[in-house]
C-alpha atoms as an extended CHARMM CRD file, in Angstrom:
* protein
*
        59  EXT
         1         1  MET       CA            -12.3690000000       -7.2080000000       -7.2040000000  PROA      1               0.0000000000
         2         2  GLU       CA            -11.1890000000       -4.0060000000       -8.8190000000  PROA      2               0.0000000000
         3         3  THR       CA             -8.3200000000       -3.8790000000      -11.2550000000  PROA      3               0.0000000000
         4         4  LEU       CA             -5.1600000000       -1.9390000000      -10.5460000000  PROA      4               0.0000000000
         5         5  LYS       CA             -6.2440000000        0.6800000000      -13.0640000000  PROA      5               0.0000000000
         6         6  GLN       CA             -9.6120000000        1.0900000000      -11.3280000000  PROA      6               0.0000000000
         7         7  ASP       CA             -7.8670000000        1.4190000000       -7.9440000000  PROA      7               0.0000000000
         8         8  ALA       CA             -5.5650000000        4.1080000000       -9.3530000000  PROA      8               0.0000000000
         9         9  ILE       CA             -8.3890000000        6.0580000000      -10.9730000000  PROA      9               0.0000000000
        10        10  LYS       CA            -10.4390000000        5.9510000000       -7.7750000000  PROA      10              0.0000000000
        11        11  ALA       CA             -7.5080000000        7.1450000000       -5.6370000000  PROA      11              0.0000000000
        12        12  ILE       CA             -6.5890000000        9.9330000000       -8.0330000000  PROA      12              0.0000000000
        13        13  SER       CA            -10.1910000000       11.0970000000       -8.3760000000  PROA      13              0.0000000000
        14        14  LYS       CA            -10.3720000000       11.5850000000       -4.5990000000  PROA      14              0.0000000000
        15        15  LEU       CA             -7.4480000000       14.0170000000       -4.6450000000  PROA      15              0.0000000000
        16        16  PRO       CA             -8.1750000000       17.7470000000       -4.6420000000  PROA      16              0.0000000000
        17        17  GLU       CA             -7.9540000000       19.6490000000       -7.9340000000  PROA      17              0.0000000000
        18        18  SER       CA             -4.8330000000       21.3320000000       -6.5650000000  PROA      18              0.0000000000
        19        19  ALA       CA             -2.9910000000       17.9750000000       -6.3150000000  PROA      19              0.0000000000
        20        20  ASN       CA              0.3890000000       17.8990000000       -7.9970000000  PROA      20              0.0000000000
        21        21  ILE       CA              2.3410000000       15.0650000000       -9.6000000000  PROA      21              0.0000000000
        22        22  ASP       CA              4.0000000000       14.2100000000       -6.2760000000  PROA      22              0.0000000000
        23        23  ASP       CA              0.5780000000       13.7340000000       -4.6580000000  PROA      23              0.0000000000
        24        24  ILE       CA             -0.4960000000       11.4420000000       -7.4850000000  PROA      24              0.0000000000
        25        25  MET       CA              2.7370000000        9.4580000000       -7.3920000000  PROA      25              0.0000000000
        26        26  TYR       CA              2.3920000000        9.0100000000       -3.6320000000  PROA      26              0.0000000000
        27        27  GLU       CA             -1.1290000000        7.6180000000       -4.0080000000  PROA      27              0.0000000000
        28        28  LEU       CA              0.0820000000        5.1690000000       -6.6520000000  PROA      28              0.0000000000
        29        29  TYR       CA              3.0320000000        4.1960000000       -4.4290000000  PROA      29              0.0000000000
        30        30  VAL       CA              0.6830000000        3.4350000000       -1.5200000000  PROA      30              0.0000000000
        31        31  ILE       CA             -1.5880000000        1.3380000000       -3.7530000000  PROA      31              0.0000000000
        32        32  ASP       CA              1.4340000000       -0.6410000000       -4.9410000000  PROA      32              0.0000000000
        33        33  LYS       CA              2.7080000000       -1.2740000000       -1.4110000000  PROA      33              0.0000000000
        34        34  VAL       CA             -0.7120000000       -2.3380000000       -0.1350000000  PROA      34              0.0000000000
        35        35  ASN       CA             -1.1620000000       -4.7300000000       -3.0600000000  PROA      35              0.0000000000
        36        36  LYS       CA              2.3080000000       -6.2150000000       -2.5230000000  PROA      36              0.0000000000
        37        37  GLY       CA              1.5390000000       -6.6430000000        1.1790000000  PROA      37              0.0000000000
        38        38  LYS       CA             -1.7170000000       -8.4380000000        0.4070000000  PROA      38              0.0000000000
        39        39  GLU       CA              0.0530000000      -10.7330000000       -2.0520000000  PROA      39              0.0000000000
        40        40  ALA       CA              2.7710000000      -11.5170000000        0.4950000000  PROA      40              0.0000000000
        41        41  ALA       CA              0.1720000000      -12.3290000000        3.1410000000  PROA      41              0.0000000000
        42        42  GLU       CA             -1.6600000000      -14.6390000000        0.7400000000  PROA      42              0.0000000000
        43        43  ARG       CA              1.6260000000      -16.4650000000        0.0660000000  PROA      43              0.0000000000
        44        44  GLY       CA              2.2820000000      -16.7560000000        3.7840000000  PROA      44              0.0000000000
        45        45  ASP       CA              5.2590000000      -14.4060000000        3.6240000000  PROA      45              0.0000000000
        46        46  SER       CA              4.4750000000      -12.6430000000        6.8610000000  PROA      46              0.0000000000
        47        47  ILE       CA              5.4840000000      -12.7180000000       10.4960000000  PROA      47              0.0000000000
        48        48  SER       CA              3.4090000000      -12.9020000000       13.6430000000  PROA      48              0.0000000000
        49        49  ILE       CA              2.7930000000       -9.9390000000       15.9080000000  PROA      49              0.0000000000
        50        50  GLU       CA              5.0480000000      -11.5420000000       18.5180000000  PROA      50              0.0000000000
        51        51  GLU       CA              7.8910000000      -11.8440000000       15.9920000000  PROA      51              0.0000000000
        52        52  LEU       CA              7.3790000000       -8.2270000000       14.9620000000  PROA      52              0.0000000000
        53        53  LYS       CA              7.5140000000       -7.0460000000       18.5830000000  PROA      53              0.0000000000
        54        54  LYS       CA             10.7960000000       -8.9050000000       19.1030000000  PROA      54              0.0000000000
        55        55  GLU       CA             12.2290000000       -7.3950000000       15.9420000000  PROA      55              0.0000000000
        56        56  ILE       CA             11.2090000000       -3.8800000000       16.9700000000  PROA      56              0.0000000000
        57        57  GLN       CA             12.8030000000       -4.3130000000       20.4000000000  PROA      57              0.0000000000
        58        58  SER       CA             16.1070000000       -5.1310000000       18.6950000000  PROA      58              0.0000000000
        59        59  TRP       CA             16.1550000000       -1.7220000000       17.0220000000  PROA      59              0.0000000000
């Protein structure tokens, strides 16, 4: 399992040389959200697909 720092370095290294600070910040934001989602799923803090469909229909 890679560390957060390794994940960040890998994501940033894949960006083009023309990437700006906003591009870098977005990549780090996505990494953070994915990691938080994985942690929530491991804790059981998730909903089923059926529950999600019902929630979306209420929008």
